[in-house]
N, C-alpha and C positions, 0 to 999 in steps of 0.2 A: 703555698700557692699564692701568687700576688693578686690583689683585687684590681679590677679595672679602674683606671684613673677617673675621678669624678670631679666635676666643677662645683665649687662651693656656691651656695645660694647668694652670697654677698656679691660675687662677680656678676651674676645675672642682674641684680638690682642696680648695680652701677651702670650697666649698659642701657637699661630702660631710662634712667635719669638723664643720661646724655642725649637721648633721642628727643625728649620733651623740652630740653633747654632752648632759649631764644637762639635764632639763627645768626644774629649779628655777632660778628667777631668770634665765631666759634673756634675755640682752641683746638690744636691738634690732639687727637685722642689716640692713645696707645691701646693695644688689645688688652682686655681684662685679664687679670692675673689668674692663673689656674694652679690650684694646689693639688699635688699628687700624694695620696696616702698609701703606703705600702704595708699590707697586713702580713704578719708572720706566717711562714709556710705551715700548712696543716700536716701534722705527723700521723701517718697511718700505722697503727699497731699491727705488727705481724708476729705470728707464733715462731719461736725459735726452733730451728730444725735440730732434732736430736743429734748429738755428736757421739753417740754410743749405741750399742745394742744390748739387749738383755738376755741373760742366760739363766735358766732355772737351776736352782741348787738341788732341789728334790722334785718329785712328781707333784704337780700343782694344778689347780683349777683355773680355767679361763672363764671369768665371769662376764655376764652380759652388760653389766653396768658398774659404775664406780662404787656403788654402795650396796646393791642387792646381793642376794645369795643364789640367784639363778645361774646355773653353769652352762656354758656353751660347749666346752670340751675339757679333756684332761690332758695336760702337757707333760711328757716324760721328763725325767731329770736330765740335765746337761743338754738342754735344747736351746738353741740361740734363735731369738726373734727380733724383728724390727720394732723399735719403739716408735709410737705415734706422736709422742710429746716428750719434752724434756723434764717436765715436772709431774708430780703425783697429785692425785685427788683422792682424799680419804685413804691415804697410804696405799694407793694402787696406781700402777702404771697402765697406760693404754697401749696395747700392742697389737700386732698382726700375727696370727698363727694359722698357717695353711689356708689362707684366703678368708679367714674369719677375724673380725675385729672385736676385741674384748679387753678385759682388764685382769691384771694379775697382782697379787699382793707383793708389796715392796720387799717384805721379809723373805720371800721365796725366790728372789732373783738377785743376780749380781750384774753390775755394769761391765761390759767387755768392749773391746775395740770395735769401732764401726766397720772395720775390715773383716771381722770374724764372719765366716760363712753362715748363712741361715741354715738351720737343721740340727740334727742330733750329732753329738760328738761320736767318734769311733770309740771302740773299747780302749784302745791305747790312748786316745785323747782324753777320755775320762780318767784313766789311771794317771796320766801326766798332770791333770788338773788336781787330783787328790794329793800328789806328792810335791806339787810346785813350791810350796812354802819352804821345803828343805832341799829338794833335788831339782831345782829349776834348771832347765837346759839339758838335763840328762836324757838322752834318747830312750824311748820306750817302744818295744815291739812286742807282739803277741803271737801265740800259736795255740793249737788245739791240745797239744800234749800237756800233761800235768806237771811238767818241770818248770820251776821258777828259779831264776838266778840273777845275780848282779855280776857283771864282768868289769873289772877295774884293772887298769894298766899303770905301771910305775911312772909313766909320763903324764898321768892325770886324766887320761880319757876314761870314760865309763859308759856303760849302757845297761839297761835293765830289760830282761826278757820275762814275760808273764804268760801264764796259761789262762785261756778264756773258759776253761772247763774245770769242774771239780767232781770227782766220783762219777765220771762218765756223763755228766750233764752240763749244759751251758750255765755259766755263772755270770750274773750281772756285775759289771765293774764297780758298782757302788754297794754291793752286798758286804756285810761285815767280814766274811772270810776273805773276799777279794781285797778289800781295803787293808786288812791286817797283813796280808801277803805283800801288797804294794809297799806298805810302811817298812816291813822287815827288809825287803831288798834295797830300799832307799837307805835304810840304816847302815847296810854294809858299805855303801858308797861313802857315807859320813864317817864311818869308823876309819877307813883308809885316808880319807881327805884330811882329817884333823891331824894325822901323823905324816902329812906330806907324801902320802903313798909309799911310805916305808913299811912294807908288809910285816916284817919281823917285829918292828917297834909297835905296830898296831896290835898284833896278835899277843905280844907279850903283855901289853897294858890290859887287854881284855881278860887274860888269864889271871892277872894279879887281882882284879876286882871281882872276878867270877871263877874262883879256884876249883870248885867242885861241880863240873858239868854232869848232866845225866849221860847215861851210856849211849843214847841215840843222838847226842849232840856234842858240841864243843863250847868252850868258853866264849869263843867268837860268835857262835850262833845264838847262844843264850843271851848274850849282851845285845845282840840285834833285836831279840824279842823284847828286852827291857826298853830299848830305845823306841821300838814300835809302841810299847805301852805309854811311854812319855809323849808320843805323838797323839795318842788317843785311840789306839787300836782296841778292838773288841776281839780278843783271841778265842773266846768261846761264845757259842750262841746257837740259834736255830738255823738249820739249813733248809730243809723242806719237810712239810708234814710233821712227823714226830721225830725225824732225824736231827741230830745236832752235830756240831763241828768243833774241833780244837785246832787252832792255827799255831804255827811255830813248833817249838820243840818241847812244849809242855812244862818247862821249868818256871818256878816263881821268881820274883825279883824282890830282894830285900831293900830296905831304905837306903843303904849304902850304894847298892847297885842302881837304884832309881836316881840317886843324886848324881852318880857317874854318867848315867844315860842323859840326863838333862844338861850336863856339862858338854857332852859331845854335840847335842843339839845346838848348843850356844857357840859351837866352834872352838871349844877349849879341850885341852888334853886332860886325861885323868891320872 
């Protein structure tokens, strides 16, 4: 912002001296010089508007302050919120959740596009997020029935269909059983993709590395389990109460088979 022009004190003194001088032969007097000083514009600091939104990785707390332990709410996993600032304070982001302003731990959230709708992801949305690293862009749909499968065509198109239930009960998309199933079906897409969707070549390669499948499965299915393991699947665990689950086809994976699984994840043939 520019300062108002100001007249230097020296100019005023010159004017007074001229008034007191003798009147005889008074010389012509020009107007006193005026000096203008321009000050640099004042910069007003403004907070940067966040160019992202935040999405919870797991169920997390909404804290009332950037440092305290008082909680205002519990936010479910895969919930997208508006960020109130671009930077963190004490490793926490300031966010808005269902009309409440609070703070969440940086380690519990991920940055997502500012265009991501606020709210919780759908079941299929959570599944797509879980397999995005390997099966990005593959359409995922869900249904209530317990059937899970990957559908792949020789032209390279693929889709994954997943069940939202298990043993007659609703299944959280981030439960260990659900994630293991998501990984398994994504693995099928990768098995065919790495062999350019040549089904016979892919199945022949799986049989070579996993020659002795169990009765209830095939070499192709067992290798999908091994690939899921390489992704980080938990194929056994607790379901509800005292009940447990076993995902996949129950076979183990040798060092050789795990090495092959990792190659497929890297986009290499075995």
